[in-house]
ZASETI-138401 format. One record per residue: residue in one letter; residue number from 1; x, y, z of N, C-alpha, C in turn. Coordinates in steps of 0.1 Angstrom, whole numbers, plus 5000, padded with zeros to 4 digits. Example, Ala and Ser with C-alpha at 12.3 -4.5 7.8 and 13.67 -1.06 7.14 Angstrom:
REM ZASETI-138401
+------+-----+------+------+------+-------+-------+-------+------+------+------+
: rest :  nr : n_px : n_py : n_pz : ca_px : ca_py : ca_pz : c_px : c_py : c_pz :
+------+-----+------+------+------+-------+-------+-------+------+------+------+
:    A :   1 : 5132 : 4943 : 5078 :  5123 :  4955 :  5078 : 5132 : 4967 : 5078 :
:    S :   2 : 5128 : 4978 : 5071 :  5137 :  4989 :  5071 : 5129 : 5000 : 5079 :
+------+-----+------+------+------+-------+-------+-------+------+------+------+
This chain:
REM ZASETI-138401
+------+-----+------+------+------+-------+-------+-------+------+------+------+
: rest :  nr : n_px : n_py : n_pz : ca_px : ca_py : ca_pz : c_px : c_py : c_pz :
+------+-----+------+------+------+-------+-------+-------+------+------+------+
:    M :   1 : 9079 : 8109 : 6212 :  9074 :  8112 :  6204 : 9057 : 8108 : 6204 :
:    G :   2 : 9050 : 8119 : 6192 :  9038 :  8120 :  6198 : 9027 : 8108 : 6200 :
:    I :   3 : 9016 : 8113 : 6200 :  9003 :  8103 :  6202 : 9007 : 8095 : 6186 :
:    D :   4 : 9000 : 8103 : 6175 :  9005 :  8092 :  6161 : 8989 : 8092 : 6158 :
:    F :   5 : 8983 : 8097 : 6161 :  8966 :  8097 :  6160 : 8967 : 8088 : 6143 :
:    K :   6 : 8953 : 8079 : 6141 :  8953 :  8075 :  6128 : 8938 : 8077 : 6130 :
:    T :   7 : 8933 : 8086 : 6123 :  8926 :  8089 :  6116 : 8925 : 8091 : 6099 :
:    P :   8 : 8911 : 8089 : 6091 :  8911 :  8093 :  6080 : 8905 : 8108 : 6076 :
:    G :   9 : 8900 : 8121 : 6090 :  8899 :  8133 :  6092 : 8888 : 8138 : 6100 :
:    I :  10 : 8880 : 8149 : 6096 :  8875 :  8151 :  6111 : 8862 : 8144 : 6106 :
:    H :  11 : 8851 : 8138 : 6122 :  8845 :  8130 :  6122 : 8829 : 8141 : 6117 :
:    H :  12 : 8831 : 8153 : 6125 :  8820 :  8167 :  6129 : 8824 : 8174 : 6137 :
:    I :  13 : 8817 : 8182 : 6133 :  8817 :  8204 :  6135 : 8808 : 8203 : 6145 :
:    A :  14 : 8805 : 8209 : 6159 :  8803 :  8209 :  6164 : 8793 : 8229 : 6167 :
:    L :  15 : 8787 : 8238 : 6165 :  8784 :  8251 :  6162 : 8778 : 8253 : 6170 :
:    R :  16 : 8776 : 8268 : 6186 :  8767 :  8273 :  6188 : 8761 : 8278 : 6184 :
:    S :  17 : 8743 : 8284 : 6185 :  8738 :  8291 :  6172 : 8729 : 8303 : 6186 :
:    A :  18 : 8732 : 8317 : 6185 :  8722 :  8319 :  6191 : 8707 : 8323 : 6192 :
:    D :  19 : 8701 : 8317 : 6174 :  8686 :  8318 :  6169 : 8690 : 8297 : 6163 :
:    L :  20 : 8686 : 8290 : 6166 :  8685 :  8281 :  6158 : 8678 : 8279 : 6147 :
:    A :  21 : 8662 : 8282 : 6145 :  8657 :  8283 :  6135 : 8664 : 8291 : 6128 :
:    R :  22 : 8664 : 8307 : 6131 :  8673 :  8313 :  6121 : 8688 : 8306 : 6115 :
:    S :  23 : 8692 : 8294 : 6121 :  8704 :  8289 :  6118 : 8700 : 8279 : 6105 :
:    K :  24 : 8688 : 8273 : 6109 :  8683 :  8262 :  6107 : 8682 : 8269 : 6086 :
:    R :  25 : 8675 : 8281 : 6085 :  8672 :  8281 :  6077 : 8681 : 8288 : 6072 :
:    F :  26 : 8690 : 8295 : 6075 :  8702 :  8299 :  6068 : 8713 : 8284 : 6066 :
:    Y :  27 : 8716 : 8273 : 6066 :  8720 :  8262 :  6066 : 8716 : 8252 : 6058 :
:    V :  28 : 8701 : 8247 : 6054 :  8694 :  8242 :  6050 : 8687 : 8247 : 6039 :
:    Q :  29 : 8677 : 8265 : 6039 :  8672 :  8264 :  6027 : 8676 : 8276 : 6023 :
:    T :  30 : 8692 : 8286 : 6027 :  8700 :  8294 :  6019 : 8710 : 8285 : 6008 :
:    L :  31 : 8719 : 8275 : 6020 :  8730 :  8268 :  6016 : 8725 : 8254 : 6007 :
:    G :  32 : 8715 : 8256 : 6014 :  8709 :  8241 :  6006 : 8719 : 8226 : 6011 :
:    F :  33 : 8723 : 8227 : 6021 :  8725 :  8211 :  6032 : 8716 : 8203 : 6033 :
:    P :  34 : 8719 : 8195 : 6035 :  8704 :  8182 :  6038 : 8705 : 8180 : 6051 :
:    V :  35 : 8693 : 8179 : 6058 :  8694 :  8178 :  6074 : 8690 : 8160 : 6075 :
:    L :  36 : 8702 : 8159 : 6085 :  8704 :  8144 :  6090 : 8695 : 8142 : 6101 :
:    L :  37 : 8697 : 8148 : 6109 :  8691 :  8144 :  6118 : 8684 : 8158 : 6128 :
:    E :  38 : 8675 : 8155 : 6129 :  8671 :  8170 :  6139 : 8661 : 8169 : 6160 :
:    V :  39 : 8667 : 8173 : 6164 :  8660 :  8170 :  6181 : 8658 : 8182 : 6185 :
:    E :  40 : 8655 : 8181 : 6202 :  8649 :  8194 :  6201 : 8661 : 8207 : 6204 :
:    N :  41 : 8663 : 8215 : 6205 :  8677 :  8226 :  6200 : 8692 : 8212 : 6193 :
:    F :  42 : 8686 : 8213 : 6187 :  8699 :  8204 :  6178 : 8697 : 8197 : 6162 :
:    F :  43 : 8701 : 8203 : 6153 :  8706 :  8195 :  6141 : 8716 : 8189 : 6134 :
:    V :  44 : 8716 : 8187 : 6127 :  8728 :  8186 :  6116 : 8725 : 8181 : 6105 :
:    F :  45 : 8735 : 8187 : 6100 :  8733 :  8189 :  6087 : 8747 : 8183 : 6079 :
:    L :  46 : 8742 : 8178 : 6064 :  8760 :  8176 :  6061 : 8763 : 8183 : 6051 :
:    A :  47 : 8776 : 8187 : 6050 :  8789 :  8195 :  6044 : 8796 : 8186 : 6032 :
:    G :  48 : 8792 : 8180 : 6023 :  8801 :  8172 :  6018 : 8799 : 8156 : 6022 :
:    S :  49 : 8811 : 8151 : 6036 :  8810 :  8138 :  6038 : 8814 : 8147 : 6055 :
:    T :  50 : 8809 : 8156 : 6058 :  8811 :  8161 :  6069 : 8803 : 8166 : 6081 :
:    A :  51 : 8798 : 8159 : 6090 :  8784 :  8161 :  6097 : 8788 : 8177 : 6100 :
:    V :  52 : 8780 : 8189 : 6103 :  8781 :  8195 :  6113 : 8766 : 8195 : 6118 :
:    G :  53 : 8768 : 8198 : 6133 :  8763 :  8201 :  6141 : 8759 : 8214 : 6147 :
:    V :  54 : 8745 : 8217 : 6149 :  8747 :  8236 :  6155 : 8734 : 8230 : 6164 :
:    R :  55 : 8736 : 8233 : 6177 :  8736 :  8237 :  6191 : 8726 : 8252 : 6195 :
:    G :  56 : 8714 : 8250 : 6195 :  8703 :  8262 :  6201 : 8713 : 8270 : 6208 :
:    P :  57 : 8713 : 8281 : 6217 :  8718 :  8286 :  6232 : 8713 : 8279 : 6245 :
:    E :  58 : 8720 : 8279 : 6251 :  8715 :  8277 :  6265 : 8713 : 8290 : 6276 :
:    A :  59 : 8703 : 8284 : 6281 :  8709 :  8294 :  6297 : 8722 : 8305 : 6303 :
:    A :  60 : 8733 : 8298 : 6299 :  8746 :  8300 :  6301 : 8745 : 8312 : 6289 :
:    T :  61 : 8742 : 8313 : 6277 :  8745 :  8316 :  6262 : 8743 : 8330 : 6266 :
:    P :  62 : 8754 : 8341 : 6265 :  8754 :  8356 :  6268 : 8740 : 8360 : 6260 :
:    K :  63 : 8730 : 8370 : 6260 :  8725 :  8372 :  6251 : 8727 : 8379 : 6237 :
:    G :  64 : 8724 : 8385 : 6225 :  8733 :  8386 :  6220 : 8748 : 8385 : 6218 :
:    E :  65 : 8756 : 8381 : 6221 :  8764 :  8372 :  6214 : 8770 : 8363 : 6202 :
:    T :  66 : 8775 : 8376 : 6201 :  8782 :  8368 :  6186 : 8794 : 8363 : 6185 :
:    F :  67 : 8800 : 8356 : 6174 :  8810 :  8344 :  6171 : 8819 : 8354 : 6166 :
:    S :  68 : 8840 : 8352 : 6173 :  8843 :  8366 :  6169 : 8855 : 8353 : 6167 :
:    P :  69 : 8863 : 8360 : 6154 :  8877 :  8347 :  6146 : 8886 : 8351 : 6155 :
:    F :  70 : 8886 : 8361 : 6168 :  8898 :  8369 :  6173 : 8902 : 8363 : 6185 :
:    R :  71 : 8890 : 8353 : 6194 :  8886 :  8351 :  6204 : 8898 : 8334 : 6205 :
:    V :  72 : 8900 : 8330 : 6212 :  8904 :  8317 :  6214 : 8899 : 8307 : 6208 :
:    G :  73 : 8897 : 8294 : 6201 :  8888 :  8288 :  6196 : 8886 : 8282 : 6182 :
:    L :  74 : 8877 : 8281 : 6175 :  8880 :  8282 :  6165 : 8880 : 8292 : 6162 :
:    D :  75 : 8892 : 8299 : 6147 :  8889 :  8306 :  6137 : 8881 : 8306 : 6130 :
:    H :  76 : 8881 : 8296 : 6118 :  8866 :  8294 :  6109 : 8867 : 8279 : 6100 :
:    V :  77 : 8857 : 8276 : 6094 :  8852 :  8266 :  6089 : 8860 : 8260 : 6072 :
:    A :  78 : 8866 : 8257 : 6069 :  8867 :  8255 :  6052 : 8863 : 8246 : 6048 :
:    L :  79 : 8848 : 8247 : 6037 :  8848 :  8235 :  6027 : 8855 : 8235 : 6017 :
:    A :  80 : 8862 : 8224 : 6013 :  8869 :  8220 :  6006 : 8861 : 8217 : 5992 :
:    C :  81 : 8868 : 8222 : 5977 :  8861 :  8231 :  5970 : 8874 : 8224 : 5956 :
:    S :  82 : 8865 : 8220 : 5948 :  8876 :  8207 :  5934 : 8872 : 8222 : 5921 :
:    E :  83 : 8867 : 8224 : 5916 :  8866 :  8229 :  5905 : 8861 : 8246 : 5908 :
:    E :  84 : 8867 : 8254 : 5904 :  8869 :  8265 :  5901 : 8858 : 8269 : 5894 :
:    V :  85 : 8848 : 8263 : 5887 :  8838 :  8268 :  5883 : 8828 : 8272 : 5887 :
:    E :  86 : 8827 : 8255 : 5901 :  8821 :  8253 :  5914 : 8821 : 8266 : 5926 :
:    L :  87 : 8832 : 8274 : 5927 :  8835 :  8283 :  5936 : 8832 : 8293 : 5928 :
:    E :  88 : 8835 : 8297 : 5913 :  8828 :  8311 :  5911 : 8808 : 8308 : 5914 :
:    R :  89 : 8807 : 8299 : 5908 :  8792 :  8295 :  5907 : 8786 : 8296 : 5925 :
:    V :  90 : 8792 : 8289 : 5937 :  8790 :  8291 :  5949 : 8799 : 8310 : 5951 :
:    A :  91 : 8797 : 8315 : 5946 :  8803 :  8328 :  5951 : 8795 : 8333 : 5952 :
:    A :  92 : 8785 : 8338 : 5933 :  8778 :  8342 :  5928 : 8764 : 8339 : 5938 :
:    A :  93 : 8758 : 8327 : 5938 :  8749 :  8326 :  5945 : 8749 : 8327 : 5963 :
:    L :  94 : 8759 : 8329 : 5966 :  8761 :  8340 :  5986 : 8753 : 8352 : 5982 :
:    S :  95 : 8761 : 8359 : 5971 :  8755 :  8373 :  5971 : 8741 : 8372 : 5965 :
:    K :  96 : 8738 : 8366 : 5955 :  8726 :  8367 :  5951 : 8714 : 8363 : 5959 :
:    A :  97 : 8716 : 8354 : 5973 :  8708 :  8350 :  5983 : 8715 : 8360 : 5996 :
:    G :  98 : 8720 : 8370 : 5997 :  8721 :  8381 :  6004 : 8730 : 8382 : 6017 :
:    V :  99 : 8740 : 8371 : 6009 :  8747 :  8361 :  6022 : 8756 : 8377 : 6020 :
:    E : 100 : 8764 : 8376 : 6035 :  8777 :  8388 :  6031 : 8789 : 8376 : 6028 :
:    N : 101 : 8796 : 8381 : 6017 :  8802 :  8370 :  6019 : 8820 : 8383 : 6009 :
:    T : 102 : 8832 : 8376 : 6006 :  8839 :  8374 :  5999 : 8841 : 8381 : 5984 :
:    G : 103 : 8836 : 8378 : 5978 :  8839 :  8371 :  5967 : 8846 : 8366 : 5968 :
:    V : 104 : 8855 : 8360 : 5953 :  8865 :  8349 :  5949 : 8876 : 8360 : 5959 :
:    K : 105 : 8884 : 8350 : 5965 :  8896 :  8359 :  5969 : 8912 : 8349 : 5963 :
:    T : 106 : 8924 : 8355 : 5966 :  8933 :  8345 :  5966 : 8941 : 8343 : 5974 :
:    D : 107 : 8941 : 8334 : 5980 :  8942 :  8334 :  5996 : 8968 : 8335 : 5993 :
:    P : 108 : 8976 : 8345 : 6000 :  8986 :  8349 :  5994 : 8996 : 8337 : 6001 :
:    T : 109 : 8994 : 8329 : 6007 :  8997 :  8323 :  6021 : 9005 : 8311 : 6007 :
:    L : 110 : 8991 : 8305 : 6005 :  8987 :  8290 :  5997 : 8986 : 8295 : 5983 :
:    N : 111 : 8985 : 8308 : 5978 :  8983 :  8309 :  5966 : 8967 : 8302 : 5960 :
:    K : 112 : 8958 : 8300 : 5969 :  8949 :  8287 :  5961 : 8939 : 8301 : 5966 :
:    R : 113 : 8925 : 8297 : 5954 :  8909 :  8307 :  5954 : 8904 : 8305 : 5965 :
:    Y : 114 : 8897 : 8312 : 5974 :  8877 :  8309 :  5974 : 8875 : 8320 : 5975 :
:    V : 115 : 8862 : 8313 : 5988 :  8849 :  8326 :  5990 : 8849 : 8324 : 6002 :
:    A : 116 : 8849 : 8336 : 6013 :  8844 :  8335 :  6027 : 8838 : 8343 : 6028 :
:    F : 117 : 8822 : 8334 : 6040 :  8811 :  8342 :  6042 : 8809 : 8339 : 6058 :
:    K : 118 : 8798 : 8341 : 6059 :  8794 :  8343 :  6076 : 8780 : 8339 : 6075 :
:    D : 119 : 8781 : 8332 : 6090 :  8764 :  8323 :  6093 : 8757 : 8337 : 6097 :
:    P : 120 : 8748 : 8331 : 6105 :  8740 :  8344 :  6109 : 8747 : 8349 : 6124 :
:    D : 121 : 8759 : 8340 : 6128 :  8758 :  8339 :  6145 : 8771 : 8351 : 6141 :
:    R : 122 : 8772 : 8348 : 6129 :  8789 :  8357 :  6118 : 8800 : 8350 : 6126 :
:    I : 123 : 8800 : 8330 : 6123 :  8806 :  8325 :  6122 : 8812 : 8320 : 6114 :
:    A : 124 : 8825 : 8325 : 6111 :  8835 :  8322 :  6097 : 8831 : 8309 : 6091 :
:    W : 125 : 8828 : 8309 : 6075 :  8829 :  8300 :  6066 : 8843 : 8305 : 6053 :
:    E : 126 : 8850 : 8293 : 6047 :  8853 :  8293 :  6038 : 8851 : 8285 : 6027 :
:    F : 127 : 8849 : 8284 : 6012 :  8848 :  8275 :  6002 : 8856 : 8280 : 5997 :
:    Y : 128 : 8870 : 8265 : 5999 :  8879 :  8264 :  5995 : 8886 : 8256 : 5987 :
:    M : 129 : 8896 : 8260 : 5973 :  8899 :  8252 :  5963 : 8912 : 8245 : 5966 :
:    A : 130 : 8910 : 8231 : 5966 :  8921 :  8220 :  5974 : 8929 : 8218 : 5964 :
+------+-----+------+------+------+-------+-------+-------+------+------+------+
């Protein structure tokens, strides 16, 4: 028998950025998420009820490195969307803001609509119909 966690879900997600100021502009100014905490080389924003922490590069971070969903580790982060009109609005707003995205697509596995986009470090995100 497994451990059988009793949890309401994800508490937070932590990301590593090659350029913290660029990431903060993207998540806060472009996407509009509110900052909860900001200290040296780290900030936390709120995406719905999930805290997302973003750390700047460390000395061991290779220069020029970008995210790849094909390496072992994080593939992507998906935010839940509960209304089709909001999905369409966000897709259009991402394009208007110059954020690379797929436009609204349908996931063939779950037959759910979503829009996928990338942050400045190429970390993959989705806004996905719940």
